[in-house]
N, C-alpha and C positions, 0 to 999 in steps of 0.2 A: 453153175454147178451146185447141186443140192446140198452137199456137205461142206461148202466153202467156209462158212463161218466156224464150224466145229474144227476144221483143219487149221484155220487161222489161230483160234484160241489155243489149240494143242501146241502149235509152233511157238506161240508166245510163252506158254508155260514151260516148255522144255528149254527155253533160253534162260530161265531163271536158275542160278547156280544153287543147287540144293545138296551138293556133295561136300564131304569133308576135304580139306581141313577148315575151310571158311565158308560154310553155307549161308545163304541169304534167306533164312526161313521167314523173316518178317515180310520180305517182298513176295514170297510164295503165298503166305497167308493173305496178304492184301489182294493179290491177284484172285485167289479163290473166293474171297469175300465179294469182290466186284463182279465176278462171274456168277456167283450165286444170286446176287441182286439182279443181274441182267436176265437170268433164267427164272426169276421169281421163286427161288428155292430158300429154304430155311438154312441159316448158317450158324454153326456153333463151333467154338474152339474149346477144346479140353486140354488141361495141363497134364502132361505125362510126367515130367519132372521139372526141375528148375529151369533147364535150358531147352526143353522140348515140348512142343504143343502139337495137337492134331486138329485139323479142320474136318468138320462133319457137315456135308451138304445133304439135305433131305428134301424129298418132295412132300409137300404138305399132305397130311393125312386126315381123314375124317374118322372120328371115333364116335360111333353111334351107341345108343343105349336102347335096349328092348324093354318096353314097359309091359310087363305081364300082369294082367288083372285076372284074378281068379274069382 
């Protein structure tokens, strides 16, 4: 099955308790970090407030510069 790994990862993620009153955000962040490493994605965590963080997974990007000579 072509999407078997993606489905497996999705099922793993939805099994992590991320709802109130006792979410396991640390486990969710750990999962996302490992998945980002597996997919060779950049992983960044930003702090929203004291108790909340957000994970950002990005595909590496190329920033090029144009050298204009006049």
